[in-house]
C-alpha positions as CSV (number, residue, x, y, z in Angstrom):
1,M,4.1,-1.0,-11.4
2,Y,1.4,-3.4,-12.5
3,F,-1.1,-2.4,-15.2
4,G,-3.5,-4.8,-16.5
5,A,-7.0,-6.2,-17.0
6,D,-9.4,-8.9,-15.6
7,Y,-9.4,-11.7,-18.2
8,Y,-11.7,-14.6,-18.5
9,P,-10.2,-17.2,-20.9
10,E,-13.1,-19.6,-20.3
11,H,-15.4,-17.0,-22.0
12,W,-13.6,-17.1,-25.3
13,P,-12.4,-19.7,-27.8
14,E,-8.8,-20.6,-27.1
15,E,-7.7,-19.6,-30.6
16,R,-8.6,-16.0,-29.6
17,W,-6.3,-15.9,-26.5
18,E,-3.1,-15.1,-28.4
19,Q,-4.7,-12.1,-30.2
20,D,-5.8,-10.8,-26.8
21,A,-2.3,-11.3,-25.4
22,R,-0.8,-9.4,-28.3
23,L,-3.2,-6.5,-28.0
24,M,-2.6,-6.3,-24.2
25,Q,1.2,-6.3,-24.8
26,E,0.8,-3.5,-27.3
27,A,-1.2,-1.5,-24.8
28,G,1.5,-1.9,-22.1
29,L,-0.4,-4.3,-19.9
30,N,1.7,-6.6,-17.7
31,V,-0.8,-8.4,-15.5
32,I,-4.1,-10.1,-15.7
33,R,-6.5,-11.5,-13.1
34,M,-8.1,-14.8,-13.9
35,A,-10.2,-17.7,-12.6
36,E,-12.2,-16.0,-9.8
37,F,-15.5,-17.2,-11.3
38,A,-14.4,-20.4,-13.0
39,W,-15.1,-23.0,-10.3
40,T,-17.2,-25.4,-12.4
41,Y,-14.7,-25.1,-15.3
42,M,-11.9,-26.2,-12.9
43,E,-13.9,-28.8,-11.0
44,P,-16.9,-30.0,-12.9
45,R,-17.5,-32.8,-10.4
46,E,-16.3,-33.2,-6.8
47,G,-12.6,-34.0,-6.8
48,E,-12.2,-34.0,-10.6
49,F,-10.0,-31.1,-11.5
50,N,-9.3,-29.6,-14.8
51,F,-6.5,-27.0,-14.8
52,G,-5.1,-27.6,-18.2
53,W,-6.9,-24.7,-19.8
54,L,-5.6,-22.3,-17.1
55,D,-2.1,-23.7,-17.4
56,R,-2.1,-22.8,-21.1
57,A,-3.5,-19.4,-20.5
58,I,-0.9,-18.5,-17.8
59,A,1.9,-19.8,-20.1
60,L,0.7,-18.0,-23.2
61,F,0.2,-14.6,-21.5
62,G,3.5,-15.1,-19.6
63,S,5.3,-15.4,-23.0
64,Y,4.0,-12.0,-23.8
65,G,5.3,-10.6,-20.5
66,I,2.0,-10.6,-18.8
67,R,1.9,-12.2,-15.3
68,S,-1.2,-13.5,-13.6
69,V,-3.1,-13.0,-10.3
70,L,-5.3,-16.0,-9.7
71,G,-8.6,-15.7,-7.9
72,T,-10.1,-18.4,-5.7
73,P,-13.5,-19.1,-7.3
74,T,-15.6,-19.4,-4.1
75,A,-17.9,-16.4,-4.7
76,A,-19.8,-18.4,-7.3
77,P,-20.4,-22.0,-6.3
78,P,-21.1,-24.7,-8.9
79,A,-24.7,-25.9,-9.3
80,W,-23.7,-29.4,-8.2
81,I,-22.6,-28.1,-4.8
82,M,-25.7,-26.2,-4.1
83,A,-27.9,-29.0,-5.3
84,A,-26.2,-31.4,-2.8
85,H,-26.3,-28.9,-0.1
86,P,-29.3,-26.6,-0.5
87,D,-28.9,-25.5,3.2
88,A,-25.6,-23.9,2.3
89,A,-27.5,-21.0,0.6
90,L,-27.7,-17.7,2.5
91,V,-30.8,-16.9,4.4
92,R,-32.2,-13.4,4.3
93,E,-33.3,-11.3,7.3
94,D,-36.9,-12.2,6.6
95,G,-36.1,-15.9,6.9
96,V,-36.2,-16.7,3.3
97,R,-33.4,-18.8,1.8
98,V,-32.0,-17.4,-1.4
99,T,-32.2,-19.6,-4.5
100,Y,-29.3,-20.6,-6.8
101,G,-28.8,-18.5,-9.9
102,S,-26.6,-15.5,-9.1
103,R,-23.4,-15.2,-7.0
104,R,-22.6,-14.5,-3.3
105,T,-25.4,-17.0,-2.4
106,Y,-23.5,-18.9,0.2
107,C,-23.3,-18.9,4.0
108,P,-19.7,-18.3,5.1
109,N,-20.3,-20.5,8.2
110,H,-21.7,-23.6,6.5
111,G,-19.4,-26.5,7.3
112,E,-19.9,-28.4,4.0
113,Y,-19.5,-25.2,1.9
114,R,-16.3,-24.5,3.7
115,R,-15.1,-28.1,3.1
116,H,-15.7,-27.7,-0.7
117,S,-14.1,-24.2,-0.6
118,A,-11.0,-25.6,1.1
119,R,-10.7,-28.5,-1.5
120,I,-10.7,-26.2,-4.6
121,V,-8.4,-23.7,-3.0
122,R,-5.9,-26.4,-1.9
123,A,-6.0,-28.0,-5.4
124,M,-5.4,-24.7,-7.1
125,A,-2.6,-23.6,-4.7
126,E,-0.8,-27.0,-4.9
127,H,-1.2,-27.1,-8.7
128,F,0.1,-23.6,-9.4
129,A,2.6,-23.3,-6.6
130,G,6.0,-22.1,-7.8
131,N,4.7,-21.0,-11.2
132,P,6.9,-17.9,-12.0
133,N,4.0,-16.3,-14.0
134,V,1.7,-16.4,-11.0
135,I,2.6,-13.2,-9.0
136,G,-0.4,-13.1,-6.6
137,W,-3.6,-14.6,-5.4
138,Q,-7.0,-13.0,-4.8
139,I,-9.3,-14.6,-2.2
140,D,-13.0,-14.9,-3.4
141,N,-14.6,-11.8,-4.8
142,E,-16.2,-8.8,-3.0
143,F,-17.1,-10.4,0.3
144,G,-20.5,-9.3,1.6
145,G,-24.0,-10.2,2.5
146,R,-25.4,-11.2,5.9
147,C,-26.7,-14.7,6.6
148,Y,-29.5,-15.5,9.1
149,C,-29.6,-19.3,8.8
150,P,-29.7,-21.8,11.7
151,T,-25.9,-22.5,11.2
152,C,-25.2,-18.8,11.7
153,Q,-27.4,-18.7,14.7
154,A,-25.6,-21.5,16.4
155,A,-22.2,-19.9,15.5
156,F,-23.4,-16.5,16.8
157,Q,-24.3,-18.1,20.1
158,E,-20.8,-19.6,20.4
159,W,-19.3,-16.3,19.4
160,L,-21.2,-14.6,22.2
161,K,-20.1,-17.3,24.7
162,N,-16.5,-16.4,23.9
163,R,-17.2,-12.6,24.1
164,Y,-19.2,-12.6,27.4
165,G,-18.5,-15.8,29.2
166,T,-21.8,-16.0,31.0
167,L,-25.4,-15.3,30.3
168,E,-25.5,-13.1,33.4
169,A,-22.8,-10.9,31.9
170,L,-24.6,-10.7,28.5
171,N,-27.9,-9.9,30.0
172,E,-26.4,-7.1,32.2
173,A,-24.4,-5.7,29.3
174,W,-27.4,-5.6,26.9
175,G,-30.0,-4.6,29.4
176,T,-32.2,-7.5,28.4
177,V,-34.5,-6.8,31.3
178,F,-36.1,-4.4,28.9
179,W,-39.2,-6.0,27.2
180,S,-38.5,-9.1,29.3
181,H,-35.8,-10.4,27.0
182,I,-33.6,-12.0,29.8
183,Y,-32.0,-15.1,28.3
184,T,-31.8,-18.2,30.5
185,A,-30.0,-20.4,27.8
186,W,-27.6,-19.6,25.0
187,E,-29.9,-21.4,22.6
188,Q,-32.6,-18.8,23.2
189,I,-30.6,-15.9,21.6
190,P,-31.9,-15.2,18.2
191,L,-30.4,-13.5,15.2
192,P,-32.0,-10.1,14.4
193,W,-34.6,-11.5,12.0
194,S,-37.4,-9.4,10.8
195,T,-39.8,-8.9,13.7
196,T,-42.5,-6.5,14.9
197,G,-40.2,-3.8,16.0
198,I,-36.5,-3.1,16.9
199,H,-34.2,-5.7,18.3
200,N,-32.0,-5.1,21.4
201,P,-29.3,-2.7,20.2
202,G,-26.6,-4.9,21.9
203,L,-27.8,-7.9,20.0
204,A,-28.0,-6.0,16.7
205,L,-24.5,-4.5,16.9
206,N,-22.9,-7.8,18.0
207,Y,-24.6,-9.7,15.1
208,R,-22.9,-7.2,12.7
209,R,-19.6,-7.8,14.4
210,F,-20.1,-11.5,14.3
211,M,-21.0,-11.6,10.6
212,S,-17.9,-9.5,9.8
213,D,-15.8,-11.9,11.8
214,S,-17.3,-14.8,9.9
215,Y,-16.0,-13.5,6.6
216,V,-12.6,-12.8,8.2
217,D,-12.5,-16.4,9.4
218,Y,-13.6,-17.7,6.0
219,Q,-11.0,-15.7,4.3
220,R,-8.3,-16.9,6.8
221,Q,-9.1,-20.5,6.0
222,Q,-8.2,-19.9,2.4
223,L,-5.2,-17.8,3.3
224,E,-3.7,-20.5,5.4
225,I,-4.1,-23.1,2.7
226,I,-2.5,-21.0,0.0
227,R,0.4,-19.9,2.2
228,A,1.1,-23.5,3.1
229,A,1.2,-24.6,-0.5
230,D,2.6,-21.5,-2.2
231,P,4.6,-19.6,0.4
232,G,5.9,-16.1,-0.3
233,V,3.4,-15.3,-3.1
234,P,1.3,-12.3,-1.9
235,I,-2.5,-12.5,-1.3
236,T,-5.2,-9.9,-1.6
237,H,-9.0,-9.5,-1.6
238,N,-10.9,-7.0,-3.8
239,L,-12.8,-4.8,-1.4
240,M,-15.5,-2.2,-2.3
241,G,-14.1,1.1,-1.1
242,F,-15.4,3.3,1.7
243,G,-19.1,2.9,1.1
244,Y,-19.6,-0.8,1.7
245,P,-21.5,-1.2,5.0
246,N,-21.4,-4.8,6.1
247,L,-17.7,-5.6,7.0
248,N,-15.0,-4.2,9.1
249,Y,-12.3,-3.8,6.5
250,F,-9.6,-3.1,9.0
251,D,-10.1,-6.7,10.3
252,L,-10.4,-8.2,6.9
253,A,-7.3,-6.5,5.6
254,A,-5.2,-7.4,8.7
255,D,-4.4,-10.9,7.3
256,L,-3.9,-9.9,3.7
257,D,-0.5,-9.0,2.1
258,W,-1.9,-6.2,0.2
259,V,-5.3,-4.5,-0.3
260,S,-7.1,-4.1,-3.5
261,W,-10.5,-2.6,-4.4
262,D,-13.0,-2.1,-7.2
263,N,-13.6,1.4,-8.5
264,Y,-16.6,2.2,-10.7
265,P,-17.0,6.0,-10.8
266,R,-19.9,6.1,-13.2
267,F,-21.8,3.0,-11.9
268,M,-24.0,5.1,-9.6
269,G,-24.6,8.3,-11.6
270,Q,-22.3,11.2,-12.0
271,P,-18.7,10.6,-10.7
272,D,-17.6,12.4,-7.6
273,A,-13.9,13.1,-7.2
274,A,-14.1,13.4,-3.4
275,R,-15.8,10.1,-3.0
276,R,-13.2,8.4,-5.1
277,A,-10.5,10.1,-3.1
278,L,-12.0,9.0,0.2
279,A,-12.2,5.4,-1.1
280,H,-8.6,5.4,-2.2
281,D,-7.4,6.9,1.1
282,T,-9.4,4.4,3.0
283,M,-7.9,1.4,1.0
284,R,-4.4,2.8,1.6
285,G,-5.2,3.3,5.3
286,L,-6.3,-0.3,5.9
287,K,-2.7,-1.4,6.0
288,G,-0.9,1.9,5.7
289,K,0.7,0.8,2.5
290,P,0.2,0.9,-1.3
291,F,-2.9,-0.8,-2.7
292,W,-4.2,-1.9,-6.1
293,V,-7.4,-1.1,-7.9
294,M,-8.3,-4.6,-9.0
295,E,-11.3,-3.6,-11.0
296,E,-11.0,-0.1,-12.6
297,Q,-14.0,1.0,-14.7
298,A,-13.2,0.6,-18.4
299,G,-16.6,1.1,-20.0
300,P,-20.3,1.6,-19.3
301,T,-21.5,-0.6,-16.4
302,G,-24.6,-2.5,-15.8
303,Q,-26.5,-5.7,-15.4
304,N,-30.2,-5.0,-15.9
305,T,-29.5,-1.4,-16.8
306,V,-26.6,0.4,-18.5
307,A,-24.9,3.4,-16.9
308,M,-23.1,6.3,-18.5
309,A,-20.0,5.7,-20.6
310,P,-16.7,7.0,-19.3
311,R,-16.2,10.4,-21.1
312,P,-13.0,10.8,-23.2
313,G,-10.1,11.1,-20.9
314,E,-11.8,9.7,-17.8
315,I,-10.4,6.2,-17.8
316,P,-6.7,7.4,-17.6
317,F,-7.7,10.2,-15.2
318,W,-9.3,7.9,-12.8
319,S,-6.3,5.6,-13.0
320,W,-3.7,8.4,-12.4
321,E,-5.9,9.6,-9.6
322,A,-5.7,6.2,-7.9
323,I,-1.9,6.2,-8.3
324,A,-1.7,9.7,-6.8
325,H,-3.5,8.4,-3.7
326,G,-1.0,5.5,-3.3
327,A,-2.0,2.8,-5.9
328,D,0.9,0.6,-7.1
329,G,-1.4,-1.4,-9.5
330,I,-4.3,-0.7,-11.8
331,V,-6.3,-3.6,-13.3
332,F,-9.2,-2.7,-15.6
333,F,-12.5,-4.6,-15.5
334,R,-12.6,-6.1,-17.8
335,W,-10.6,-6.9,-21.0
336,R,-13.5,-7.6,-23.3
337,T,-17.2,-7.3,-22.7
338,A,-19.0,-10.6,-22.1
339,R,-21.5,-11.7,-24.7
340,F,-23.6,-13.6,-22.2
341,G,-24.4,-13.9,-18.5
342,G,-25.4,-11.5,-15.8
343,E,-22.8,-8.8,-16.8
344,E,-23.1,-8.8,-20.5
345,Y,-23.6,-5.0,-20.3
346,W,-20.7,-4.4,-17.9
347,H,-18.3,-3.2,-20.6
348,G,-14.6,-3.7,-20.7
349,I,-11.7,-2.1,-22.6
350,L,-12.9,-3.9,-25.7
351,D,-16.6,-4.0,-26.7
352,H,-18.5,-7.3,-27.5
353,H,-16.9,-7.5,-30.9
354,G,-13.4,-7.5,-29.5
355,I,-12.0,-4.8,-31.7
356,P,-9.9,-2.0,-30.2
357,G,-11.6,1.4,-30.1
358,R,-11.4,4.7,-28.1
359,R,-11.2,3.1,-24.7
360,Y,-8.4,0.7,-25.8
361,N,-6.5,3.7,-27.2
362,E,-6.7,5.6,-24.0
363,V,-5.5,2.6,-22.0
364,K,-2.7,2.1,-24.6
365,E,-1.6,5.7,-24.3
366,M,-1.4,5.4,-20.5
367,G,0.3,2.0,-20.7
368,A,3.2,3.5,-22.7
369,V,3.9,5.9,-19.9
370,I,3.5,3.2,-17.2
371,R,5.9,0.9,-19.0
372,R,8.5,3.6,-19.2
373,L,8.2,5.2,-15.8
374,G,5.8,3.3,-13.5
375,D,8.5,1.5,-11.5
376,R,9.9,4.8,-10.2
377,L,6.6,5.3,-8.2
378,V,6.4,1.8,-6.7
379,G,6.6,1.8,-2.9
380,S,6.5,5.5,-2.5
381,A,4.0,6.8,0.0
382,P,1.7,9.8,0.1
383,R,2.5,12.5,2.6
384,S,-0.4,13.2,4.9
385,Q,-0.9,15.8,7.7
386,V,-4.4,14.9,8.7
387,A,-5.8,11.6,10.1
388,M,-9.5,10.8,10.0
389,L,-10.6,8.0,12.4
390,L,-12.9,5.4,10.9
391,S,-14.9,3.5,13.5
392,Y,-16.8,0.4,12.1
393,D,-18.4,-0.2,15.5
394,S,-19.9,3.3,15.3
395,R,-21.0,2.8,11.8
396,F,-22.6,-0.5,12.4
397,A,-24.4,0.8,15.5
398,L,-25.8,3.8,13.6
399,Q,-26.9,1.6,10.8
400,N,-29.0,-0.3,13.3
401,Q,-30.4,3.0,14.9
402,P,-29.9,5.8,12.3
403,H,-31.8,8.3,14.4
404,N,-33.3,9.9,11.3
405,R,-33.0,9.5,7.6
406,Y,-30.6,12.4,7.2
407,L,-28.1,11.3,10.0
408,D,-25.8,8.9,8.2
409,Y,-22.3,8.0,9.3
410,P,-20.8,7.7,5.9
411,Q,-22.3,11.0,4.8
412,A,-21.1,12.8,8.0
413,F,-17.6,11.4,7.5
414,M,-17.8,12.4,3.8
415,A,-18.9,16.0,4.7
416,L,-15.8,16.5,6.8
417,Y,-13.5,14.8,4.4
418,R,-14.8,16.9,1.6
419,G,-14.0,20.1,3.5
420,L,-10.5,18.9,4.5
421,R,-9.7,17.8,1.0
422,T,-9.8,21.4,-0.2
423,L,-6.6,22.1,1.8
424,N,-4.6,19.5,-0.2
425,A,-2.8,18.6,3.0
426,G,-3.1,14.8,2.6
427,I,-5.5,12.7,4.6
428,D,-5.0,9.2,6.1
429,I,-7.9,7.1,7.1
430,V,-6.9,5.3,10.3
431,S,-8.4,2.7,12.6
432,P,-9.2,3.4,16.3
433,S,-6.1,1.3,17.2
434,A,-3.7,3.3,15.0
435,S,-0.9,5.6,16.2
436,L,-1.7,9.3,15.9
437,D,1.9,10.4,16.1
438,G,2.9,12.9,13.5
439,Y,-0.5,14.2,12.5
440,S,-1.2,17.9,12.9
441,V,-4.9,17.3,13.0
442,V,-7.0,14.2,13.9
443,V,-10.7,14.2,13.0
444,A,-13.0,11.7,14.7
445,P,-16.5,11.9,13.2
446,M,-19.4,10.5,15.2
447,L,-17.5,8.3,17.6
448,Y,-20.9,6.9,18.7
449,I,-19.3,3.7,20.3
450,L,-16.4,4.9,22.4
451,E,-14.0,2.6,24.3
452,P,-12.1,4.0,27.3
453,Q,-8.7,3.1,25.7
454,L,-9.6,5.3,22.6
455,A,-10.8,8.2,24.7
456,E,-7.6,8.1,26.7
457,K,-5.5,8.0,23.5
458,L,-7.4,11.0,22.0
459,T,-7.1,12.9,25.3
460,A,-3.3,12.2,25.4
461,Y,-3.0,13.3,21.8
462,V,-4.5,16.7,22.6
463,R,-2.5,17.0,25.9
464,A,0.7,16.5,23.9
465,G,-0.1,19.3,21.4
466,G,-2.4,17.8,18.8
467,T,-5.6,19.3,17.4
468,L,-8.6,17.0,17.7
469,V,-12.0,17.5,16.0
470,V,-15.0,15.7,17.6
471,T,-18.5,15.8,16.3
472,A,-22.1,15.4,17.5
473,R,-23.1,11.8,18.4
474,S,-19.8,11.0,20.0
475,G,-19.3,9.2,23.3
476,V,-22.9,8.1,23.3
477,M,-22.6,4.4,23.7
478,D,-20.3,1.9,25.5
479,V,-18.9,-1.1,23.6
480,D,-22.1,-3.1,24.2
481,N,-24.2,-0.4,22.5
482,T,-25.7,0.8,25.9
483,V,-26.1,4.5,26.5
484,V,-23.6,6.0,28.9
485,E,-24.8,7.6,32.1
486,D,-22.6,10.7,31.9
487,W,-23.4,14.0,30.1
488,L,-22.3,13.7,26.4
489,P,-19.8,13.6,24.9
490,G,-19.1,11.1,27.7
491,L,-15.5,10.1,28.0
492,L,-14.6,13.1,25.8
493,R,-16.3,15.7,27.9
494,E,-13.2,16.9,29.8
495,V,-11.0,17.2,26.7
496,C,-13.7,18.9,24.7
497,G,-14.8,21.3,27.5
498,V,-18.5,21.1,26.7
499,T,-21.6,19.2,27.7
500,V,-24.6,18.3,25.6
501,Q,-27.6,19.7,27.5
502,E,-30.1,18.3,25.0
503,Y,-30.3,17.6,21.3
504,D,-32.6,18.2,18.3
505,S,-33.1,15.7,15.5
506,L,-33.5,17.6,12.3
507,D,-35.5,14.7,11.0
508,D,-37.6,16.7,8.5
509,G,-34.6,17.7,6.4
510,R,-34.5,21.3,7.7
511,S,-31.2,23.0,8.2
512,V,-30.2,25.7,10.8
513,P,-28.0,28.6,9.8
514,V,-24.7,29.0,11.6
515,E,-22.9,32.3,12.2
516,G,-19.2,32.8,12.9
517,S,-17.6,34.6,15.8
518,S,-14.6,36.7,16.1
519,V,-12.6,33.5,16.8
520,C,-13.7,31.8,13.6
521,S,-15.1,33.6,10.6
522,V,-17.8,31.4,9.0
523,P,-19.0,33.2,5.9
524,A,-21.6,30.7,5.0
525,G,-22.8,27.5,6.5
526,N,-25.6,25.4,7.9
527,A,-26.2,22.7,10.4
528,T,-28.0,19.6,9.0
529,A,-29.3,16.3,10.4
530,W,-28.7,16.9,14.1
531,A,-28.0,19.7,16.6
532,D,-26.4,19.3,20.0
533,V,-27.4,22.1,22.4
534,L,-24.1,22.8,24.3
535,A,-23.1,24.3,27.6
536,L,-19.5,25.5,27.8
537,E,-17.3,24.0,30.4
538,G,-14.0,25.8,29.7
539,A,-14.4,25.8,25.8
540,E,-15.0,29.0,23.8
541,A,-17.6,29.3,21.1
542,M,-16.3,29.7,17.5
543,A,-19.6,29.6,15.7
544,R,-23.2,29.7,16.9
545,F,-26.6,28.5,15.7
546,A,-28.6,31.4,14.1
547,G,-32.0,29.8,14.2
548,E,-34.3,27.5,16.1
549,Y,-34.9,27.7,19.9
550,Y,-31.2,27.3,20.5
551,A,-30.2,30.3,18.5
552,G,-27.0,31.8,20.0
553,K,-25.9,28.4,21.4
554,P,-22.4,27.2,20.2
555,T,-22.2,25.1,17.0
556,I,-18.4,24.9,17.0
557,T,-16.3,25.2,20.1
558,R,-12.6,25.1,21.0
559,N,-11.1,23.9,24.3
560,R,-7.4,24.5,24.9
561,F,-6.2,21.4,26.7
562,G,-2.7,20.7,27.7
563,K,-0.5,21.8,24.8
564,G,-3.2,21.2,22.3
565,Q,-6.9,21.9,21.5
566,A,-10.1,20.0,21.0
567,I,-12.7,21.3,18.5
568,Y,-16.4,20.1,19.1
569,L,-18.7,20.4,16.1
570,A,-22.4,20.0,17.4
571,T,-23.9,19.1,14.1
572,V,-23.3,17.5,10.6
573,P,-22.0,20.4,8.5
574,D,-23.1,21.3,5.0
575,E,-20.5,21.9,2.4
576,G,-20.1,25.6,3.3
577,L,-19.7,25.0,7.0
578,A,-17.3,22.1,6.5
579,E,-15.1,24.2,4.2
580,S,-15.1,27.1,6.7
581,L,-14.0,24.9,9.5
582,A,-11.3,23.2,7.3
583,S,-10.1,26.6,6.2
584,W,-9.8,27.8,9.9
585,L,-8.0,24.5,10.8
586,G,-5.5,25.1,8.0
587,R,-4.7,28.6,9.2
588,E,-4.6,27.6,12.9
589,T,-2.4,24.5,12.6
590,G,-0.4,25.2,9.5
591,L,-2.0,22.6,7.2
592,S,-0.9,23.4,3.7
593,S,-0.8,22.2,0.1
594,P,2.6,20.9,-1.2
595,V,2.4,23.9,-3.7
596,P,0.0,26.8,-4.0
597,A,-2.9,26.0,-6.3
598,E,-6.1,27.3,-7.6
599,A,-9.3,26.1,-5.8
600,G,-10.5,22.9,-7.4
601,L,-7.1,21.6,-8.3
602,E,-6.2,18.4,-6.3
603,V,-2.5,18.4,-5.2
604,L,-1.0,15.2,-3.9
605,E,2.5,14.1,-3.2
606,R,4.1,10.6,-3.1
607,V,7.4,10.6,-1.2
608,T,10.4,8.6,-2.2
609,Q,13.9,8.3,-0.8
610,G,15.5,11.6,-1.8
611,G,12.6,13.2,-3.4
612,S,8.9,13.2,-4.2
613,Y,6.4,13.0,-7.1
614,L,3.9,15.9,-7.2
615,F,0.5,15.1,-8.7
616,L,-1.7,17.9,-10.0
617,L,-5.2,16.6,-11.0
618,N,-7.8,18.8,-12.5
619,N,-11.3,17.2,-12.3
620,S,-13.0,20.4,-13.4
621,A,-14.2,21.7,-16.9
622,R,-11.7,24.6,-17.0
623,A,-7.9,24.9,-16.8
624,L,-6.4,25.4,-13.4
625,S,-3.0,26.4,-12.4
626,A,-0.4,25.8,-9.7
627,D,2.9,27.5,-8.7
628,I,5.4,24.6,-8.5
629,G,8.3,26.9,-7.5
630,K,11.7,25.6,-8.7
631,G,9.7,22.6,-10.0
632,G,11.4,19.5,-11.5
633,L,11.0,17.0,-14.4
634,E,7.5,16.4,-15.7
635,Y,6.9,12.7,-15.3
636,V,5.3,12.2,-18.8
637,T,7.3,14.5,-21.1
638,E,10.5,14.6,-19.0
639,N,10.6,18.3,-19.6
640,R,11.9,20.5,-16.8
641,L,9.1,22.8,-15.5
642,S,9.0,25.5,-12.8
643,G,6.9,28.4,-11.7
644,I,3.2,28.7,-12.6
645,I,1.9,25.9,-14.8
646,S,-1.5,25.1,-16.2
647,V,-3.4,21.8,-15.9
648,P,-6.1,21.3,-18.6
649,P,-9.6,20.0,-17.8
650,M,-9.5,16.3,-16.9
651,G,-5.7,16.6,-17.0
652,V,-2.9,15.4,-14.9
653,R,0.6,16.8,-14.4
654,I,3.2,14.8,-12.5
655,I,6.4,16.5,-11.4
656,A,9.5,14.6,-10.1
657,R,11.1,16.8,-7.4
658,E,14.4,16.3,-5.5
659,E,14.7,17.2,-1.8
């Protein structure tokens, strides 16, 4: 297992490097990431390369048993490139071109910028090819940002030609007759710049698809160069978890050898274990294989401001938590806190003075365990009984037309995930194209954009015996973001056994109480954000609204279909309603925790050939217990445990079990 830190040798005197290597070795670190922001240091002028310093750093750290992942430096272009090509800078939605001075300022479609990117990537790949101390590559850094420049407009028009073929087909699909937007030449099609009102929903959705594809293509250019020069060395990109809104991560991950992401639990206020868990499960689900955390928070974060410091024990807890969810690598950001630049308050394992302290000691304590036992976990996979279907098309479309400020695709997804997580049954986040075989329950939140092929797959899943959960705002739009003519939920109407007669946007933040029925006891819960007013067409009501003009109408329904059942949730549930629905699903379908545990204790299992590793994670402020039955060897102490065991606050217990 890889355990390391992001290191910036260009930030420190070379005579300091060996001291850092020694401290890392003593802490059990075995990998560093370098060079992802060092373009000018490696190429001070076009075609003039300076890799000597990086050669020496790689060799020095390698002599201490620390391998390197090299990042391509294209997220932060040199001043000399942007001075020569000012039109390579990204243009904002309001038409203003950004100025040089930060990072992520480039347009991914700009021809000259792509030429410069290809040159530095090729030079790096050819220079470091075959180096035994280089065990991986990272493309760029945290892709993101949408560009609205003339280059992107022309590229978007070509992208649309490939998608629709003719202007007649595009005009028909988008309904451009509305507001007299019929296009008679491809060159007339705009980007969704700031204007007096809303853009055509078809244009807005396809622009988001196009921009995501642009980064996929930009990444592919670099991948092809590296694979040609340094074949067999795996390549990743560091993504930003579940919450990032601008890219289809399934598409971006498809070309990568492995997925990594950046985890900063205290960057945006109080840490939330469920949000971290969802991010980890999403990253694992992008390729259905182990992932890395390429930037794990190691100190207070901030650029203009400074966020809360990780509390004692949180750094190793967050790291073990990632491993429990399927991580095979943990890399802390960063080794030593920078003394200058835009992230001089984004703290690392060491503070500005470079002297080991509490955070270093916590990493060192964990490193001793990883060094001794980490490889036993590599390649093992979490066991999951539930799949949640993540639709980036639906997410993009609802970002463009959010309906109200409370109806949010990620929040609706999170509400259901949070409820299901209480079951400890394991959750995979899957794409619309993924196989659903082997899952007891499939949850499909807000399938706003619904393709016929996906509707057929979901229907077949239920017919064969599966349990499907569908929510409000599903089946609303076709693939062009045009409203369907059928009663909602459209293509899922038959399998769900309901029709949406009308709907109520809870746009003032009000909630509507929900009461259970004899079928499903709901002790407490409320509908939020949205309410579908349903008519039953074969389904039975499991819970009903207890307020508003639709009091008594179904909130949750079940339709028995073929050998399975489809559950329709006519709202976005609050925490109580989500947990009640999850509890019922657990009883109904046999979803269960690997071992019985107190509420609040997260239980996960990584399965190996001939056994498994049981993770018990206590994110609460009090001790919690679990009954591990005949038990097994505790991973850290190697003591044999069985029966009821206690997990302290912010504690982790790992049990090796044989089948």
